[in-house]
C-alpha positions as CSV (number, residue, x, y, z in Angstrom):
1,M,-91.4,65.8,-31.8
2,V,-88.0,66.4,-30.2
3,Y,-88.4,65.0,-26.7
4,G,-85.6,67.1,-25.3
5,K,-87.7,70.2,-25.9
6,V,-90.5,68.8,-23.9
7,L,-88.5,69.1,-20.7
8,H,-87.4,72.7,-21.5
9,Q,-90.7,74.4,-22.4
10,A,-91.6,77.7,-20.8
11,D,-93.6,75.9,-18.1
12,G,-91.2,73.0,-18.3
13,C,-89.1,73.9,-15.4
14,F,-91.1,71.2,-13.6
15,I,-91.8,67.6,-14.5
16,N,-94.6,65.4,-13.3
17,I,-93.5,62.2,-11.6
18,N,-96.0,59.3,-11.0
19,V,-94.7,56.5,-8.8
20,G,-97.3,53.8,-8.2
21,G,-100.1,56.3,-8.3
22,F,-98.4,58.9,-6.2
23,R,-98.0,62.1,-8.2
24,Q,-95.5,64.8,-7.5
25,R,-94.3,67.8,-9.4
26,M,-90.6,68.3,-9.1
27,A,-88.5,71.3,-10.3
28,H,-85.5,70.8,-12.6
29,S,-83.3,72.7,-10.2
30,V,-84.1,70.2,-7.4
31,L,-83.3,67.2,-9.6
32,R,-80.0,68.6,-10.8
33,R,-78.7,68.6,-7.3
34,L,-78.0,64.9,-7.8
35,P,-77.1,64.6,-11.4
36,Q,-76.3,60.9,-11.4
37,T,-79.7,59.8,-10.2
38,R,-82.4,58.3,-12.4
39,L,-84.6,61.4,-12.3
40,A,-81.8,63.8,-13.1
41,R,-80.8,61.7,-16.1
42,L,-84.4,62.1,-17.5
43,L,-83.6,65.8,-18.1
44,R,-80.8,64.8,-20.5
45,C,-82.9,62.4,-22.6
46,T,-83.4,63.5,-26.3
47,S,-85.7,60.6,-27.5
48,R,-88.6,58.6,-26.4
49,A,-86.5,55.4,-26.4
50,A,-84.0,57.0,-24.0
51,I,-86.8,58.1,-21.7
52,L,-88.4,54.6,-21.6
53,E,-85.0,53.2,-20.6
54,L,-85.3,55.1,-17.4
55,C,-89.1,55.0,-16.7
56,D,-91.9,52.5,-17.3
57,D,-94.1,54.9,-19.3
58,F,-94.2,58.5,-20.5
59,S,-97.0,61.0,-21.5
60,S,-95.6,63.8,-23.6
61,S,-98.9,65.7,-23.5
62,E,-98.9,65.9,-19.7
63,N,-95.2,65.8,-19.4
64,E,-95.6,62.9,-16.9
65,F,-93.2,60.1,-16.2
66,Y,-94.6,56.9,-14.7
67,F,-92.6,54.5,-12.5
68,D,-94.0,51.2,-11.3
69,R,-92.2,51.3,-8.0
70,N,-92.9,51.5,-4.3
71,P,-94.7,54.9,-3.6
72,V,-93.9,54.7,0.1
73,F,-90.1,54.8,-0.6
74,F,-90.6,57.6,-3.1
75,C,-92.0,59.8,-0.4
76,S,-88.7,59.5,1.5
77,L,-86.8,60.0,-1.8
78,H,-88.8,63.2,-2.5
79,N,-87.9,64.5,1.0
80,F,-84.2,63.7,0.2
81,Y,-84.2,65.8,-2.9
82,L,-85.7,68.7,-1.0
83,T,-83.8,68.5,2.3
84,G,-80.7,66.5,1.4
85,K,-81.5,64.1,4.3
86,L,-82.2,60.4,3.6
87,H,-83.8,58.1,6.3
88,L,-84.9,54.5,6.5
89,V,-88.5,53.9,5.7
90,D,-90.5,52.3,8.6
91,G,-92.2,49.1,7.5
92,L,-90.0,48.6,4.4
93,C,-87.6,45.7,4.4
94,V,-84.0,46.8,4.4
95,V,-83.3,44.7,1.4
96,S,-86.1,46.3,-0.5
97,F,-84.9,49.7,0.7
98,F,-81.4,48.9,-0.7
99,Q,-82.9,47.8,-4.0
100,E,-84.9,51.0,-4.3
101,L,-81.7,53.0,-3.6
102,E,-80.0,51.2,-6.5
103,Y,-82.9,51.7,-8.8
104,W,-83.1,55.5,-8.3
105,G,-79.3,55.8,-8.4
106,I,-78.9,56.9,-4.7
107,K,-75.7,55.9,-2.9
108,E,-76.1,54.4,0.6
109,H,-73.6,56.9,2.1
110,H,-76.3,59.6,1.7
111,L,-78.2,58.1,4.6
112,D,-78.3,60.4,7.6
113,L,-76.2,59.4,10.7
114,C,-79.3,58.4,12.7
115,C,-80.1,55.7,10.1
116,S,-76.7,54.8,8.6
117,N,-75.5,52.6,11.5
118,R,-78.8,50.8,11.7
119,F,-78.8,50.2,7.9
120,Q,-75.2,48.8,8.0
121,E,-76.1,46.5,11.0
122,L,-79.2,45.1,9.3
123,M,-77.4,44.5,6.0
124,R,-74.5,42.8,7.9
125,K,-77.0,40.6,9.7
126,I,-78.7,39.6,6.4
127,C,-75.3,38.8,4.8
128,L,-74.4,36.5,7.7
129,D,-77.8,34.8,7.6
130,E,-77.5,34.3,3.8
131,R,-74.0,32.8,4.4
132,D,-75.3,30.4,7.0
133,D,-78.2,29.4,4.8
134,D,-75.8,28.6,2.0
135,Q,-73.7,26.5,4.4
136,H,-76.9,24.7,5.5
137,R,-78.0,24.0,2.0
138,Q,-74.6,22.6,1.2
139,S,-74.7,20.3,4.2
140,S,-76.0,16.8,3.7
141,G,-78.2,17.4,6.7
142,S,-80.0,20.4,5.1
143,S,-83.8,20.0,4.8
144,A,-84.0,20.8,1.1
145,E,-81.3,18.2,0.2
146,N,-82.9,15.6,2.5
147,L,-86.2,16.1,0.8
148,S,-84.7,15.9,-2.6
149,A,-82.6,12.9,-1.7
150,L,-85.7,11.1,-0.5
151,E,-87.5,11.8,-3.8
152,D,-84.4,10.7,-5.8
153,E,-84.2,7.4,-3.8
154,L,-87.9,6.7,-4.5
155,E,-87.2,7.2,-8.3
156,E,-84.3,4.7,-8.0
157,F,-86.8,1.9,-7.3
158,E,-88.1,2.1,-10.9
159,G,-87.2,-1.0,-12.8
160,S,-85.8,-2.9,-9.8
161,W,-87.1,-6.2,-8.4
162,C,-90.3,-6.0,-6.3
163,A,-90.1,-2.2,-6.7
164,N,-93.6,-1.4,-5.3
165,V,-93.2,-3.5,-2.2
166,R,-89.7,-2.3,-1.5
167,R,-90.7,1.3,-2.0
168,N,-93.6,1.1,0.4
169,I,-91.5,-0.6,3.1
170,W,-88.6,1.9,2.5
171,I,-90.6,5.0,2.8
172,R,-92.3,3.8,6.0
173,L,-88.9,3.1,7.6
174,E,-87.3,6.3,6.4
175,N,-90.2,8.8,6.7
176,P,-92.2,8.5,10.0
177,S,-94.6,11.2,8.9
178,Y,-95.7,9.2,5.8
179,S,-98.5,7.4,7.5
180,T,-99.7,6.3,11.0
181,S,-98.2,2.9,10.5
182,A,-94.8,4.5,9.7
183,K,-95.1,6.5,12.9
184,V,-95.9,3.4,14.9
185,L,-92.8,1.7,13.5
186,A,-90.7,4.7,14.4
187,V,-92.0,4.7,18.0
188,L,-91.4,1.0,18.3
189,S,-87.8,1.5,17.2
190,V,-87.3,4.3,19.7
191,S,-88.9,2.2,22.5
192,A,-86.5,-0.7,21.7
193,V,-83.5,1.7,21.9
194,V,-84.8,3.1,25.3
195,V,-85.4,-0.4,26.7
196,S,-81.9,-1.5,25.6
197,I,-80.3,1.5,27.2
198,V,-82.2,1.1,30.4
199,S,-81.3,-2.6,30.5
200,M,-77.7,-1.9,29.9
201,C,-77.6,0.7,32.7
202,L,-79.4,-1.7,35.2
203,N,-77.0,-4.5,34.3
204,S,-74.1,-2.3,35.5
205,M,-75.7,-2.1,39.0
206,P,-74.5,-4.8,41.5
207,D,-78.0,-4.8,43.1
208,F,-79.5,-6.4,40.0
209,H,-76.8,-9.1,39.7
210,Q,-77.4,-12.7,40.7
211,G,-75.2,-15.6,41.9
212,D,-74.6,-18.7,39.9
213,S,-73.9,-22.2,41.1
214,D,-70.3,-21.2,41.9
215,E,-71.5,-18.2,43.8
216,K,-70.1,-15.9,41.1
217,R,-72.0,-12.7,40.4
218,I,-73.5,-12.7,37.0
219,E,-75.9,-10.4,35.1
220,N,-79.6,-10.6,35.6
221,P,-81.0,-13.2,33.2
222,L,-84.2,-11.2,32.6
223,L,-82.2,-8.0,31.7
224,V,-79.9,-10.0,29.5
225,L,-83.0,-11.5,27.7
226,L,-84.5,-8.0,27.2
227,E,-81.2,-6.8,25.8
228,N,-80.9,-9.8,23.4
229,I,-84.4,-9.2,22.2
230,C,-83.6,-5.6,21.5
231,I,-80.5,-6.6,19.6
232,L,-82.5,-9.0,17.5
233,L,-84.9,-6.2,16.7
234,F,-82.1,-3.9,15.7
235,S,-80.5,-6.6,13.6
236,A,-83.8,-7.3,11.8
237,E,-84.4,-3.6,11.2
238,F,-80.9,-3.1,9.8
239,I,-81.2,-6.1,7.5
240,L,-84.6,-5.1,6.3
241,R,-83.4,-1.6,5.6
242,L,-80.4,-3.0,3.7
243,V,-82.6,-5.4,1.6
244,V,-85.2,-2.8,0.6
245,A,-82.7,0.1,0.1
246,P,-82.6,1.5,-3.4
247,S,-78.8,1.5,-3.3
248,A,-76.9,-0.8,-0.9
249,K,-73.7,1.3,-1.5
250,K,-75.4,4.6,-0.4
251,F,-77.1,2.8,2.5
252,L,-73.8,1.5,3.9
253,S,-72.1,4.8,3.5
254,S,-74.8,6.8,5.5
255,A,-73.7,8.0,8.9
256,L,-76.9,6.9,10.6
257,N,-76.7,3.4,9.1
258,I,-73.0,3.2,10.3
259,I,-74.2,4.0,13.8
260,D,-76.9,1.3,13.6
261,F,-74.2,-1.2,12.5
262,L,-71.8,-0.2,15.3
263,S,-74.6,-0.6,17.8
264,I,-75.2,-4.2,17.0
265,L,-71.7,-5.3,16.0
266,P,-70.3,-5.6,19.6
267,F,-73.1,-8.1,20.6
268,Y,-72.1,-10.6,17.9
269,V,-68.4,-10.1,18.3
270,S,-68.8,-10.6,22.1
271,L,-70.8,-13.7,21.4
272,I,-68.0,-15.1,19.2
273,C,-65.3,-14.2,21.8
274,D,-67.3,-15.9,24.6
275,N,-67.6,-19.1,22.6
276,T,-63.9,-19.0,21.7
277,K,-63.1,-18.5,25.4
278,K,-65.2,-21.5,26.4
279,D,-63.4,-23.6,23.8
280,G,-60.2,-23.0,25.8
281,S,-58.2,-21.4,23.0
282,K,-54.7,-20.4,24.3
283,E,-54.2,-17.9,21.5
284,L,-56.8,-15.6,23.0
285,E,-55.6,-15.1,26.6
286,N,-57.0,-11.6,26.8
287,V,-60.3,-12.4,25.2
288,G,-62.1,-11.5,28.5
289,K,-60.7,-8.0,28.3
290,V,-61.7,-7.7,24.6
291,V,-65.2,-8.8,25.5
292,Q,-65.4,-6.2,28.3
293,I,-64.2,-3.4,25.9
294,L,-66.7,-4.4,23.2
295,R,-69.5,-4.4,25.7
296,L,-68.7,-0.9,26.6
297,T,-69.2,0.1,23.0
298,R,-72.9,-0.8,23.4
299,V,-73.3,2.9,24.4
300,F,-73.5,3.5,20.6
301,R,-77.1,2.5,20.9
302,V,-77.8,5.9,22.3
303,L,-76.9,7.4,19.0
304,K,-79.7,5.4,17.3
305,L,-82.1,7.9,18.7
306,A,-80.7,10.5,16.2
307,R,-82.6,8.7,13.4
308,H,-85.9,9.7,15.0
309,S,-84.9,12.9,16.8
310,A,-84.9,16.2,15.0
311,G,-83.0,17.7,17.9
312,L,-80.1,15.2,17.8
313,R,-79.8,15.6,14.0
314,S,-79.7,19.4,14.5
315,L,-77.0,19.0,17.1
316,G,-74.9,17.0,14.7
317,S,-75.4,19.5,12.0
318,T,-74.5,22.4,14.4
319,L,-71.2,20.8,15.3
320,R,-70.4,20.4,11.6
321,H,-71.3,24.0,10.8
322,S,-69.6,25.4,13.9
323,S,-66.0,24.3,13.3
324,R,-64.8,27.9,13.2
325,E,-66.5,28.8,16.5
326,M,-65.3,25.6,18.1
327,G,-61.8,26.3,17.0
328,Q,-62.0,29.8,18.4
329,L,-63.3,28.4,21.7
330,L,-60.4,26.0,22.0
331,L,-57.9,28.7,21.0
332,F,-59.2,31.1,23.6
333,L,-59.3,28.5,26.3
334,S,-55.8,27.3,25.5
335,L,-54.4,30.8,25.7
336,G,-56.3,31.4,29.0
337,V,-55.2,28.1,30.5
338,S,-51.6,28.6,29.6
339,L,-51.6,32.2,31.0
340,F,-53.3,31.5,34.3
341,S,-51.6,28.2,35.0
342,A,-48.2,30.0,34.8
343,L,-49.4,32.9,37.0
344,I,-50.9,30.6,39.6
345,Y,-47.7,28.5,39.7
346,F,-45.5,31.5,40.4
347,V,-47.7,32.8,43.3
348,E,-48.4,29.4,44.8
349,R,-45.1,27.5,44.6
350,E,-43.7,29.0,47.8
351,S,-46.8,27.8,49.9
352,K,-46.4,24.4,51.4
353,E,-50.2,24.0,51.8
354,S,-50.9,24.6,48.1
355,Q,-51.2,21.7,45.7
356,L,-50.4,24.0,42.7
357,Q,-46.7,23.2,42.8
358,T,-46.3,22.5,39.0
359,I,-47.6,24.1,35.8
360,P,-49.3,20.9,34.6
361,V,-51.4,20.9,37.9
362,G,-52.0,24.6,37.1
363,W,-53.4,23.5,33.7
364,W,-56.0,21.3,35.4
365,W,-56.9,24.1,37.9
366,A,-57.2,26.7,35.1
367,T,-59.3,24.5,32.9
368,I,-61.9,23.7,35.6
369,S,-61.9,27.3,36.7
370,M,-62.3,28.9,33.2
371,T,-65.1,26.5,32.3
372,T,-66.7,27.3,35.7
373,V,-66.8,23.6,36.7
374,G,-64.9,24.0,39.9
375,Y,-64.4,20.5,41.4
376,G,-62.7,22.0,44.4
377,D,-60.0,19.3,44.5
378,T,-57.3,21.9,43.7
379,I,-57.6,25.5,45.1
380,P,-55.2,28.4,45.6
381,V,-54.5,29.2,49.3
382,T,-52.6,32.6,49.0
383,V,-54.3,35.9,48.7
384,A,-52.6,36.6,45.3
385,G,-53.6,33.1,44.1
386,R,-57.2,33.8,45.0
387,L,-57.2,37.1,43.2
388,I,-55.8,35.3,40.1
389,G,-58.4,32.7,40.5
390,T,-61.2,35.3,40.6
391,L,-59.8,36.9,37.4
392,C,-59.5,33.5,35.8
393,I,-63.2,32.7,36.4
394,V,-64.3,36.1,35.1
395,C,-62.2,35.7,32.0
396,G,-63.5,32.2,31.5
397,L,-67.1,33.4,31.6
398,L,-66.4,35.9,28.9
399,I,-64.2,33.6,26.7
400,V,-66.8,30.8,26.8
401,A,-69.8,33.0,26.3
402,L,-68.6,34.6,23.0
403,P,-68.4,31.5,20.7
404,I,-71.2,29.7,22.6
405,T,-73.7,32.4,21.6
406,N,-73.0,31.9,17.9
407,I,-73.2,28.1,18.3
408,F,-76.5,28.4,20.0
409,N,-77.9,30.6,17.3
410,K,-76.9,28.1,14.6
411,F,-78.5,25.3,16.6
412,S,-81.8,27.2,16.8
413,K,-81.8,27.9,13.1
414,L,-80.9,24.3,12.2
415,H,-83.5,22.9,14.5
416,Q,-86.2,25.1,13.1
417,R,-85.2,24.1,9.6
418,Q,-85.2,20.5,10.6
419,R,-88.7,20.8,12.1
420,R,-89.9,22.5,8.9
421,Y,-88.4,19.7,6.8
422,T,-90.2,17.1,8.9
423,G,-93.5,18.9,8.2
424,Q,-92.7,19.1,4.5
425,Q,-92.2,15.4,4.0
426,P,-94.8,13.7,1.8
427,S,-97.6,12.3,3.9
428,Q,-100.3,9.7,3.1
429,N,-103.9,10.4,3.9
430,R,-105.8,7.2,3.8
431,E,-108.9,5.9,5.6
432,G,-108.3,2.7,7.4
433,P,-108.1,1.2,10.8
434,Y,-106.0,4.1,12.1
435,T,-108.5,6.8,11.5
436,D,-110.1,6.5,14.9
437,I,-106.9,6.9,17.0
438,L,-106.3,10.6,16.5
439,P,-105.1,11.2,20.1
440,V,-102.6,8.4,19.8
441,Q,-101.4,9.8,16.5
442,K,-100.9,13.2,18.1
443,L,-98.9,11.6,20.9
444,I,-96.7,9.7,18.4
445,T,-96.1,12.9,16.4
446,F,-95.1,14.7,19.6
447,I,-92.6,12.0,20.5
448,L,-91.0,12.0,17.1
449,S,-90.7,15.8,17.0
450,C,-88.6,16.0,20.2
């Protein structure tokens, strides 16, 4: 049988189309309106092999072509052949809609005006989301890589000394969701960080200082003791992590572990400097100032919370992924500050009551005005200056709001991804002494998820 003749029999001015169980009889004249589409190309086929290249099955007796595709979309496609108007299909994903267009050989520019803009907007949004997802997956903080890295680290224990013991300790220190005991260790670590920070803050208040035998004000011994205990706990935790780590090189190059090291280093350096100072070494005349500076670096302990906080890790990833937006924000602010500082200088320089007598002072005023901080220490006094100030504030709101929106969206996506990653980490379900403290376990889980 010559299959070309099947499509041109006396009653063959119609062909039967079956799409996912939806049957429709379509005229040749209708199909030829769009000669480059898949259905129109069927009319030019001269062999069964050529027909099966375009459809999934074919019945020569019934002159029916079967397509295993979405019948909902084909209803819209059939209407397009008849009316020449193509619309988006409600309830169909825009990506699936685009794939159906490609399959049937329909160009997207055939979409009617009422749906064309919406289609382009949805496709643009999907492209941006895919680009962000690619960036997130390439980041060392992405959830998939973290999960894969944890699995790779566990495999590195094979063949090493005390592999099972080190593996069990390592996974409990690195993965709080592994077991209840791991969560308890994480909460204890967070509690030590909080106690250390509170102790450091209270030590800075003169009300908590005490006098020594020389009536010199010194730090509260109890607070110093608490801080020293916390430092010993941090040191023990760091050393334990280093000992049980599958790779010491990877451990020491990790950002979180560097933060842990910087949080305990000032204590020991200050201790050495204090002992050197007591020995009366003349070579270190400024050792007191060095100790004071090193004590200020104790603020790094705040960053230790990032190890157990999904929110802080998401914030760090957001800053890494938002370099373009941060650059735009700084550029916009720099242009605005330069423009308004010059304007305010020219309108305020003749007024003796105004403090805006130089452009550098105008930089400060424009910066706090555009960022809507408004300390009030420097203000314009002339009518023209106040009008410029009003315009500066309005422009600042617009300039800051544009990049901040994108940064916030990225933070939301990263935080959701980080929360999903926390839930995907391997857990351990064992019966033991912790099975009766379900409310406590829920409380611990809530604290670690913040």
